[in-house]
C-alpha positions, -999 to 999 in steps of 0.1 A, spaced: 14 -540 195 -8 -569 204 -7 -584 170 33 -583 174 33 -599 208 9 -627 195 31 -635 167 63 -636 188 42 -658 212 31 -681 187 66 -686 170 89 -682 199 123 -678 191 115 -674 154 88 -647 160 118 -630 179 143 -634 150 118 -622 124 107 -591 143 143 -581 148 150 -587 110 118 -566 102 131 -539 125 168 -540 113 157 -538 76 144 -501 79 109 -511 90 99 -494 122 89 -524 143 108 -515 177 131 -538 194 120 -520 226 87 -540 222 102 -574 208 130 -582 230 113 -572 264 84 -591 255 109 -621 250 121 -613 283 88 -614 297 84 -651 279 116 -661 297 102 -648 332 71 -672 324 94 -700 317 82 -702 279 115 -694 265 152 -693 276 172 -660 281 202 -670 259 178 -682 231 161 -649 231 193 -629 229 207 -650 202 175 -648 179 172 -614 186 211 -608 176 208 -633 146 178 -618 134 190 -580 136 220 -589 118 200 -607 90 178 -576 86 210 -554 86 222 -573 59 192 -567 38 196 -530 45 232 -532 36 222 -546 3 198 -521 -6 223 -495 -1 250 -514 -17 229 -521 -49 208 -491 -51 216 -461 -28 250 -451 -42 237 -449 -79 207 -429 -66 223 -405 -44 252 -397 -72 224 -392 -98 197 -375 -75 217 -364 -44 218 -327 -54 182 -324 -53 182 -337 -18 210 -313 -7 236 -339 -11 262 -325 -35 289 -353 -49 316 -335 -30 296 -339 2 287 -374 -8 323 -383 -13 334 -366 20 306 -384 40 317 -419 20 354 -413 30 345 -408 65 324 -438 68 352 -460 51 375 -447 78 353 -449 109 325 -470 96 332 -500 119 331 -482 152 301 -462 140 281 -495 131 290 -509 164 281 -479 185 249 -470 166 235 -505 172 232 -494 207 212 -461 199 173 -462 195 161 -451 159 196 -447 146 204 -483 149 175 -493 126 189 -473 96 226 -473 100 230 -502 76 221 -482 45 249 -456 47 272 -488 53 260 -503 21 262 -471 3 298 -465 14 309 -498 3 320 -508 39 336 -544 40 308 -567 40 323 -593 66 335 -565 89 300 -548 87 284 -582 97 307 -588 126 305 -552 141 266 -555 134 262 -586 154 286 -573 182 269 -541 186 233 -559 185 246 -583 211 246 -560 242 212 -544 230 196 -577 230 210 -588 262 199 -553 278 164 -554 265 157 -591 272 172 -587 309 146 -559 314 118 -578 300 128 -605 324 131 -585 355 98 -564 347 77 -598 341 45 -588 332 50 -552 335 74 -552 306 51 -525 288 65 -501 316 95 -497 293 77 -480 265 77 -445 280 115 -445 286 123 -455 252 98 -432 235 118 -405 254 151 -416 243 137 -418 207 127 -382 208 161 -371 222 179 -390 192 154 -379 167 160 -340 181 198 -345 180 197 -358 146 174 -329 132 199 -303 152 227 -318 133 210 -316 98 199 -281 105 234 -271 115 249 -286 87 221 -270 63 227 -235 81 268 -239 76 265 -250 40 240 -221 32 267 -196 47 294 -208 25 
């Protein structure tokens, strides 16, 4: 964490944008560190609130575009060819793809507000072939309130911005448990049929 905050402090807005791009490109560098630290720098007068929010939102969107591209160019052929070895039949893949094409926009928007899932949602968007421009718009719009909230919390907590870490860790655990429960339920239901 010290290296991340030193990197952000040395580059300012660029550090926040790069950190958020990394987080959104499927690399677990938590925005729960990047943006509250940016808020702390705002509380010290080193950065501007809206500059941090914009850097976080644009950086997150840029990283999401990279993840979308990975899904678009590599994920679909990979899943169609090897998905059965991972428990994803072509029928299930097509079903998930049609669901994502129908509800993808709201899914992308809402999951940008959820820990853990927000980092990886761009992959299925790319795999499903979601409209790229709509993907970018909904990603930006979903990332904006997340950036505002975390930056604001960092400003309010000031030098105690690290006090947020345990709370977000608990939220991460809840989200992971829900994902695992969903996967187990899906697997169990599939095995019964």
